[in-house]
Steps between C-alpha positions, in 0.01 A plus 500: 500500500469349845357157420388196697501153346314225684613148421833648395681174565289320242573440133323805356548718806878483484502605134276796584736603779797479264319715244416764761855506636646537149302815439596648836186446708520444875359155560357339810420128496247315712645150531424195711861393541850650470588561134870589455452554125267792569724646770789490253297719266471765769133436569354547848353178639196486727441147632137404520193347344217665308259331742635728776316830449726691742818395317347583162406848625853553629643397163270741313602807701663776287461299177387659173411173330439138600552200275302217657632170364481287816270200457479126540457314170405139445227261398436327833476577868258631763276796421608694808866491398430657161234738629705632793798587280351587163179671605542616860866585438401717205227661707767590755716655228213711366405619848863581585542701179191704587604558862860584412403730213665295225371644170562202267459122522586247227359156572628177345191299412454200268311423177352201683256736673286472185562128433180295499654173386443574130718616210602867513611602152599864469269628773543854632425671829126501433507129592303468829633343814453124513172366637641158592836434659717194449744587779548757773783700344303673220198547726696679774695703243173612339364613835822689565503662156146625546594659832801671344306639205202610710741693726607721210422861580439428869716688747709652223615157382527414131522128416531258210538122462734315266431147379828347376459148365749218570805701608825324405872567466828463690472456879154344473448266795153376411374461142812382316647287782159339554472403133850361492457307825175342381659402170801343671273294723289389205195686628454751218217389272347704220137585568274550200582493129811718535367781280412748774668841488607697804644836595797545728732786597872532564569618854691809386205608288262443793721708731532779246122504458463568872726803472309618194172459689635712785588778259164472323312526830667836556460628146158367395208505746299258283748221586374506858251225580589288197646153446747411226592167342874461436689253281767471234230595251558187293318181609692175470398137475492383862658160451747619240628755751513242780699265278738783414563561870560128556745499211697781663524281810622205295173309530291330229164640392180388668386173344199386703163667479156491657174654384373814668180320598691220671741741670213709632324189633824377659561842653153505658555149637840580651372825648219306665735236639745758635214684667339186640822365650634847590820450304733800517683413178397652167305270267691401187205630297225750580216644293677836486829347387326291234328809360817708504694232312233416242326829419607817323551809711641804326401863525462828317757738654399804294393694809840454668676610183275800452462627857817380673736525206586135556705303252696177531860618476634148565382283211398141557804380303735718705334387820542135407870563435526650848319202646731257318808673644352499851410131481843416360663682791308277739374794707151360548 
């Protein structure tokens, strides 16, 4: 197929590009900066930003499918920054697909679009969108997801949204390095009683799920307009997994702890101070971060298995072995 991947220079985007190239697809990448790794794969690079509607339209010309992974993630920062990239950028992608006659669009969303600051234990896609937002990232992603799904069937475009949770693996530049850096600086503190369970997904499984979704969009009309949770399919203890990652990096387990109630109060206080004094730095604790670290959030992925044919081909144990080798090689 002739495919376009937005955010192709990112963690997940690059794995999707590699998967497409391996199976012989012709891949175009919308990237914000030169990416030699993608050029080496034989991919065509289009420099630009999803906020530029003209560039997005140019990138979508003569494409049969678009994988839209470009986004800004985070727990702090101005609303306009998140909204312009996550929501308006996605709106530009949808409009460009319709104008250019692209038949299929796979959107990378997030499970946080349904996160209300409470435990999510085995919830499925019937879970409604959140009614209160603890940071701008999930809010702007939810707005974007709704635009993608509502566009299904409009202008000959068929769409779906994937919600991979906590993507990890070799070449990660965010989740794993952030954990390790905080631990090394003595800033990693357990929030809550340490019994919360979470879902996560190995990056190769997340990338493969995007390719499966593309095939399902073509083969099964009912996939259009739907969202799908994605994970390893086996929840883990949050702090047990964090300590395992720290062990791979040669660091001791987390020893200090704070109650969820205290962390949430501290997060609200720090958010207020950063807002009042217009501090550009990220608070050490926020309400969203406290909730993510203390509460359970794992999901029923039956729909993805049933309708997309998704399965985790890289087991958690195998993925951790890969991560150990990558950390040992010092490539982070």
